[in-house]
C-alpha positions as CSV (number, residue, x, y, z in Angstrom):
1,M,-89.6,10.1,-73.4
2,S,-88.5,7.1,-72.8
3,R,-86.5,6.3,-69.8
4,E,-85.2,3.3,-70.8
5,G,-81.4,2.5,-69.7
6,S,-81.8,5.9,-67.5
7,V,-80.8,5.3,-63.2
8,E,-81.2,6.7,-60.5
9,V,-79.1,6.3,-56.9
10,N,-81.0,8.8,-54.1
11,H,-78.9,8.9,-50.4
12,V,-77.4,5.2,-51.1
13,W,-76.2,4.6,-47.3
14,K,-74.2,0.6,-47.3
15,R,-72.0,-0.9,-43.8
16,F,-71.2,-4.6,-43.7
17,R,-70.1,-5.6,-40.1
18,R,-66.8,-6.0,-39.2
19,D,-64.9,-9.6,-39.7
20,R,-65.8,-11.2,-36.6
21,G,-62.5,-13.0,-36.7
22,R,-61.7,-16.7,-35.4
23,R,-64.8,-19.2,-34.3
24,L,-62.1,-19.6,-31.5
25,L,-64.0,-19.3,-27.1
26,R,-61.5,-17.9,-26.0
27,D,-62.0,-14.6,-28.6
28,Q,-66.2,-15.0,-27.8
29,F,-65.5,-14.1,-25.1
30,G,-63.3,-11.3,-25.7
31,R,-65.9,-10.0,-27.5
32,M,-68.9,-10.4,-25.1
33,H,-66.5,-8.4,-22.7
34,R,-66.1,-5.9,-25.3
35,R,-69.7,-5.4,-25.7
36,V,-70.6,-5.4,-22.4
37,L,-67.9,-2.6,-21.7
38,G,-69.9,-1.3,-24.3
39,R,-66.6,-0.7,-26.4
40,D,-68.3,-3.1,-29.8
41,G,-70.9,-0.5,-31.0
42,D,-69.7,1.6,-33.7
43,N,-67.0,0.1,-34.4
44,S,-68.2,-3.0,-35.4
45,W,-69.5,-1.7,-38.4
46,R,-68.0,-0.1,-41.3
47,W,-69.6,1.8,-44.3
48,V,-68.6,1.3,-47.2
49,L,-71.1,3.7,-49.2
50,R,-72.3,7.4,-48.2
51,D,-74.7,9.6,-49.1
52,I,-74.5,8.4,-52.5
53,D,-76.6,10.5,-54.8
54,F,-76.6,10.4,-58.8
55,R,-78.4,9.8,-62.2
56,V,-77.3,8.6,-65.3
57,E,-79.3,9.5,-68.4
58,P,-80.0,7.0,-71.0
59,G,-77.1,6.6,-73.7
60,E,-74.5,7.6,-70.7
61,S,-71.4,6.1,-70.5
62,V,-70.1,6.8,-67.1
63,G,-66.5,5.6,-65.3
64,F,-66.3,4.2,-61.6
65,I,-62.8,5.3,-60.3
66,G,-61.1,5.1,-57.5
67,A,-58.7,2.9,-54.8
68,N,-59.6,-0.2,-54.0
69,G,-62.6,-0.5,-51.2
70,A,-63.8,2.6,-52.3
71,G,-66.8,1.1,-52.9
72,K,-67.0,1.3,-56.5
73,S,-68.4,-2.8,-56.8
74,T,-70.9,-2.8,-53.7
75,L,-72.5,0.5,-55.4
76,L,-72.6,-1.5,-59.4
77,K,-74.0,-4.4,-56.7
78,I,-76.6,-2.6,-55.8
79,V,-78.2,-1.1,-59.0
80,S,-77.5,-4.2,-60.2
81,G,-80.1,-5.2,-58.2
82,V,-77.4,-8.3,-56.3
83,M,-77.2,-6.2,-53.7
84,F,-79.8,-4.1,-51.0
85,P,-78.2,-1.0,-49.0
86,H,-78.8,0.2,-46.0
87,S,-81.1,3.8,-46.4
88,G,-81.6,5.2,-49.8
89,R,-83.1,3.7,-53.1
90,A,-81.3,2.6,-56.7
91,R,-83.7,2.4,-59.6
92,V,-83.1,1.7,-63.0
93,Q,-85.2,2.0,-65.6
94,G,-84.5,-1.2,-68.4
95,R,-83.2,-4.5,-69.2
96,I,-79.1,-4.7,-67.1
97,G,-77.1,-6.7,-68.3
98,A,-74.2,-7.0,-66.2
99,L,-70.9,-8.8,-65.7
100,L,-69.7,-8.4,-61.9
101,E,-67.5,-10.8,-61.1
102,V,-64.8,-13.1,-63.7
103,A,-67.6,-15.8,-63.2
104,S,-71.3,-14.0,-62.5
105,G,-74.1,-16.1,-63.1
106,I,-71.9,-18.6,-64.3
107,H,-73.1,-21.9,-63.4
108,P,-70.6,-24.7,-62.8
109,E,-72.8,-27.4,-63.5
110,L,-74.8,-25.9,-66.3
111,T,-73.2,-25.7,-70.0
112,G,-71.4,-22.9,-71.6
113,K,-75.4,-22.5,-74.1
114,E,-77.5,-24.0,-70.9
115,N,-75.9,-20.9,-69.3
116,I,-76.0,-18.8,-72.5
117,N,-79.9,-19.8,-72.6
118,I,-80.5,-19.6,-68.4
119,F,-79.7,-15.5,-68.5
120,G,-81.5,-14.9,-71.5
121,A,-84.6,-16.1,-69.7
122,L,-83.6,-14.5,-66.8
123,L,-82.9,-10.9,-69.1
124,G,-87.2,-11.9,-70.0
125,L,-86.5,-12.8,-73.7
126,G,-87.5,-15.3,-75.3
127,R,-85.9,-18.2,-76.6
128,R,-85.7,-16.9,-80.4
129,E,-84.2,-13.6,-79.2
130,V,-81.8,-15.7,-77.8
131,L,-81.0,-17.8,-80.1
132,S,-80.4,-15.1,-83.2
133,K,-77.7,-13.9,-80.9
134,F,-76.0,-17.5,-80.0
135,E,-73.7,-17.6,-82.4
136,E,-72.4,-13.9,-81.9
137,I,-72.1,-14.8,-78.4
138,V,-70.0,-18.3,-78.9
139,A,-67.4,-16.4,-81.6
140,F,-67.2,-13.8,-79.4
141,A,-66.0,-15.7,-76.2
142,E,-63.8,-18.1,-78.5
143,L,-66.0,-21.3,-77.0
144,E,-66.9,-22.8,-80.6
145,D,-65.5,-26.6,-79.4
146,A,-66.2,-26.1,-74.9
147,V,-69.6,-24.5,-75.8
148,D,-71.1,-27.7,-74.3
149,R,-69.0,-28.1,-72.0
150,Q,-69.5,-28.2,-68.3
151,T,-68.3,-24.2,-67.2
152,K,-66.5,-25.3,-64.2
153,F,-64.0,-26.6,-66.1
154,Y,-63.6,-23.7,-67.9
155,S,-60.5,-22.2,-66.7
156,S,-61.0,-17.9,-65.7
157,G,-60.0,-16.3,-68.7
158,M,-62.9,-18.6,-71.2
159,K,-65.7,-17.9,-68.0
160,T,-65.3,-14.0,-68.8
161,R,-65.1,-14.1,-71.8
162,L,-68.7,-16.3,-71.7
163,G,-70.2,-14.0,-68.9
164,F,-68.8,-10.7,-70.9
165,A,-70.4,-12.0,-74.1
166,I,-73.7,-12.7,-72.4
167,A,-73.9,-9.7,-71.1
168,A,-73.0,-7.2,-73.5
169,F,-74.9,-9.4,-76.7
170,L,-78.4,-9.9,-75.2
171,E,-79.5,-6.3,-75.7
172,P,-79.0,-4.4,-72.1
173,E,-80.6,-1.1,-72.5
174,V,-77.2,-0.7,-69.3
175,L,-74.0,-2.2,-69.0
176,V,-72.9,-2.5,-66.0
177,V,-68.9,-3.3,-66.1
178,D,-67.2,-4.0,-63.0
179,E,-62.8,-4.6,-64.2
180,V,-63.8,-7.0,-66.6
181,L,-60.4,-5.9,-68.6
182,A,-58.3,-6.5,-65.7
183,V,-58.6,-10.6,-66.1
184,G,-57.9,-11.8,-69.5
185,D,-55.3,-11.4,-72.0
186,Q,-55.3,-7.6,-74.7
187,L,-56.6,-9.0,-77.5
188,F,-59.2,-9.5,-75.4
189,Q,-59.5,-6.1,-73.9
190,Q,-59.4,-4.8,-77.6
191,K,-62.4,-6.4,-78.1
192,C,-63.9,-5.9,-74.8
193,L,-63.6,-2.4,-75.3
194,D,-64.9,-2.8,-79.2
195,R,-67.8,-4.2,-78.0
196,M,-69.0,-1.7,-75.2
197,R,-68.5,1.1,-77.7
198,V,-71.2,-0.6,-80.1
199,V,-73.5,-1.0,-77.4
200,L,-72.5,2.9,-76.5
201,D,-73.8,3.5,-80.2
202,S,-77.1,1.3,-80.4
203,G,-78.3,3.9,-77.7
204,A,-77.5,1.4,-73.9
205,T,-76.2,3.4,-70.9
206,L,-72.9,2.4,-69.6
207,L,-71.5,1.8,-65.8
208,L,-67.8,0.5,-65.7
209,V,-65.4,0.0,-62.8
210,S,-61.7,-0.5,-64.2
211,H,-58.7,0.5,-62.9
212,D,-57.0,0.7,-66.5
213,L,-57.7,4.8,-66.2
214,A,-56.6,4.7,-70.0
215,A,-59.4,2.0,-70.7
216,V,-61.8,4.2,-68.4
217,G,-60.5,7.7,-70.4
218,A,-61.2,5.6,-73.7
219,T,-65.0,4.6,-73.4
220,A,-66.7,6.8,-70.0
221,S,-67.5,10.6,-71.1
222,R,-68.5,11.0,-67.5
223,G,-66.9,9.9,-63.8
224,I,-67.7,10.1,-60.9
225,W,-64.2,9.7,-58.1
226,L,-65.4,7.3,-55.2
227,D,-63.1,7.9,-52.2
228,Q,-63.6,6.1,-49.0
229,G,-67.9,5.8,-49.7
230,I,-68.1,9.0,-50.7
231,I,-68.3,11.2,-54.2
232,R,-65.1,13.1,-54.2
233,A,-65.5,14.1,-57.9
234,D,-68.1,13.9,-60.9
235,G,-68.1,15.7,-64.1
236,A,-66.7,14.5,-67.4
237,I,-64.3,11.8,-67.2
238,S,-61.1,14.2,-68.8
239,D,-61.4,16.8,-65.3
240,V,-62.4,13.9,-62.8
241,L,-59.5,11.6,-64.4
242,A,-56.8,14.8,-63.9
243,A,-57.7,15.1,-60.4
244,Y,-57.5,11.2,-59.1
245,R,-54.1,11.3,-61.0
246,S,-52.8,14.8,-59.1
247,E,-54.3,13.4,-56.3
248,I,-52.3,10.3,-56.8
249,E,-48.8,11.8,-57.3
250,L,-49.3,14.3,-54.1
251,K,-50.0,11.0,-51.6
252,S,-46.9,9.4,-53.7
253,A,-45.1,12.6,-52.6
254,Q,-46.1,13.0,-49.7
255,N,-45.2,9.3,-48.7
256,L,-42.0,9.1,-50.3
257,S,-39.4,6.6,-48.8
258,L,-36.4,8.2,-47.8
259,T,-33.4,5.5,-48.2
260,G,-32.3,6.0,-51.3
261,S,-28.6,6.7,-51.2
262,V,-29.2,9.3,-54.0
263,R,-31.5,12.1,-53.0
264,V,-33.3,15.4,-55.2
265,R,-33.4,19.0,-53.7
266,D,-34.2,22.7,-55.1
267,L,-36.3,21.0,-58.5
268,R,-37.6,24.3,-60.3
269,V,-38.8,24.3,-63.6
270,F,-39.3,27.0,-65.5
271,G,-40.0,27.9,-69.3
272,P,-38.3,31.4,-71.8
273,D,-40.1,33.9,-69.7
274,G,-40.3,32.7,-66.0
275,P,-42.0,29.7,-64.3
276,R,-44.3,29.3,-67.1
277,V,-44.6,26.5,-68.8
278,D,-46.1,26.4,-72.4
279,G,-47.3,23.6,-73.5
280,H,-45.2,22.0,-77.3
281,G,-42.5,25.3,-76.4
282,P,-39.3,25.2,-74.4
283,C,-38.8,23.8,-70.8
284,T,-36.2,23.7,-69.2
285,I,-36.2,21.6,-65.6
286,D,-33.2,22.0,-62.7
287,F,-32.9,20.6,-59.5
288,V,-30.1,19.0,-57.0
289,L,-28.2,15.4,-56.8
290,E,-27.0,14.6,-52.8
291,S,-24.6,11.7,-53.5
292,E,-23.8,9.9,-50.0
293,E,-20.8,7.9,-52.3
294,S,-18.8,9.5,-56.1
295,S,-20.3,6.8,-59.0
296,A,-20.7,6.4,-62.0
297,V,-24.5,6.3,-62.9
298,T,-27.8,6.5,-64.9
299,V,-30.2,8.7,-64.3
300,F,-34.0,9.0,-65.6
301,V,-36.3,11.7,-65.6
302,G,-40.1,10.9,-66.3
303,V,-43.5,12.7,-66.7
304,S,-46.4,11.3,-65.9
305,E,-49.9,12.0,-65.5
306,G,-51.2,9.0,-62.9
307,P,-49.9,5.4,-62.3
308,A,-45.8,5.3,-62.1
309,T,-45.9,4.5,-65.8
310,P,-44.7,8.0,-67.0
311,I,-45.3,9.7,-70.8
312,F,-41.6,9.8,-71.9
313,A,-38.1,9.5,-70.5
314,L,-35.0,10.8,-70.9
315,T,-31.7,9.2,-69.1
316,R,-28.8,10.5,-69.3
317,G,-25.5,8.9,-68.0
318,M,-22.6,10.2,-66.7
319,H,-20.5,9.8,-63.1
320,L,-21.9,11.7,-59.8
321,G,-20.1,12.9,-57.1
322,R,-19.6,12.8,-53.5
323,G,-22.1,15.2,-52.6
324,P,-24.0,17.7,-54.3
325,T,-24.4,17.7,-57.6
326,P,-26.7,20.6,-60.1
327,M,-28.4,18.9,-62.7
328,S,-30.1,20.7,-65.9
329,V,-31.9,19.1,-67.9
330,S,-33.4,21.3,-71.3
331,I,-35.8,20.2,-73.8
332,T,-36.8,22.2,-76.6
333,T,-40.6,21.2,-77.4
334,L,-42.6,20.1,-74.7
335,P,-45.1,17.6,-75.9
336,L,-48.2,18.0,-73.4
337,P,-50.8,19.7,-73.9
338,A,-52.1,21.7,-71.4
339,G,-52.5,19.9,-68.0
340,S,-50.8,18.4,-64.8
341,Y,-48.0,16.3,-64.8
342,Y,-46.2,14.6,-61.7
343,L,-41.9,15.0,-62.7
344,W,-40.3,11.3,-61.1
345,I,-36.7,9.7,-60.8
346,A,-34.6,7.1,-60.5
347,V,-31.0,6.4,-60.4
348,R,-29.2,3.8,-61.0
349,D,-25.8,1.9,-61.0
350,P,-25.1,0.5,-64.1
351,V,-21.6,-1.2,-62.8
352,K,-23.2,-2.7,-60.0
353,R,-26.8,-3.5,-61.6
354,R,-28.2,-1.9,-58.2
355,E,-30.7,1.0,-57.3
356,L,-29.2,4.2,-56.0
357,T,-33.0,6.1,-56.0
358,P,-35.8,4.0,-56.8
359,W,-37.9,4.9,-59.8
360,Q,-40.7,8.3,-57.5
361,P,-42.3,12.1,-57.8
362,M,-39.8,14.9,-57.1
363,G,-42.5,17.2,-58.0
364,P,-45.0,18.5,-60.1
365,L,-45.4,20.1,-63.7
366,I,-47.7,22.3,-64.7
367,V,-48.6,22.8,-68.7
368,Q,-50.6,25.7,-69.4
369,G,-51.4,27.2,-73.0
370,N,-54.1,26.4,-75.2
371,R,-52.9,24.0,-77.2
372,R,-55.1,20.9,-76.4
373,L,-55.9,18.0,-79.0
374,D,-60.3,18.6,-78.9
375,P,-59.1,19.3,-82.3
376,L,-58.7,15.0,-82.7
377,P,-62.2,13.2,-81.8
378,R,-62.8,12.4,-78.6
379,A,-61.4,8.9,-78.0
380,I,-58.5,9.4,-79.8
381,A,-57.7,13.0,-77.5
382,R,-58.4,11.2,-74.3
383,L,-56.4,8.7,-75.2
384,S,-53.4,10.3,-76.3
385,P,-51.4,12.4,-73.7
386,V,-48.7,14.0,-75.9
387,Y,-49.1,16.2,-78.8
388,V,-46.8,16.1,-81.5
389,E,-46.3,18.1,-83.9
390,A,-45.5,16.2,-88.0
391,T,-46.1,18.0,-91.4
392,W,-48.2,15.6,-93.3
393,A,-48.4,15.1,-97.3
394,T,-49.4,13.2,-100.5
395,E,-48.1,12.1,-103.4
396,A,-50.7,13.1,-106.5
């Protein structure tokens, strides 16, 4: 059985020397002094990857998630051969198409056409093979009028389009993409997602890094969560994303700034039969608002699955008196499948147009039950956190 497209990472460690700082003479003397006193030993190195070990089978699509500085980009560079590990080994079988940075692999003094030809030659493709894909690459990158121009005159968006088109259209066995979705407009991002699905359908392997969790969930079938250089979770993309989102909201709740003039306390969430809340069933949210002053306010309550952008939000204008005010929000039909979510709240003074309480998480919302989105196609299910019941009919 052919193993083209497989990726194997065995116990990879990677470290970088810490910032050396300025090159002033006094700073150099300070470093020498610390070294003589033995205070500059282990602190001079920073480990960015710690014993990373996993295997990707041919045809798998893997999304790497984690906070900035978790080691995602460094790992992809090691897999692509751009960087070497301190210890351990990364093996890739098959041709790699990699877009690691906005202009990775793009030489500024060469034209777009010359960059395409050189990139293809580096991948081991013949001139005819590159020529057969040339028109598709140029059309995808939307560079028909600029392909004969030196790329140093390209904008960052043009370089990104060219780099992704080269990496995705020259038939790689392994496609490595690092944050390409963070650059460019929405139309280009959608084109990238569509092209990655075409590459996956052809049997290629995808390694994707992105902070766009919805895009990762829609593209990848497997997720690897990196946290401070270690693997926190490795499994089905829906499970890994759920764990990562829960961690984000838990940290947000722990680090809340209590500077708002309207505080929330005594949060309770329950269904018709007690604390259990079922998907697509009734739900009641009770809490108390503590206000330092009496004023007209607008209260916003939303539900999120990780980022601050809510899945849905409710709003109510009211007069809030000074001191405690009990509040109750009744939802007739909670349009969520089973899963872990977070309730968010914000309070604003519409008259003075000022924020009394910033948008922040106020507590967890655990939805139970068997109503899930599994009957939907997999890609659609991962993109749709809200369940809406509807009746369909066709005219005869």
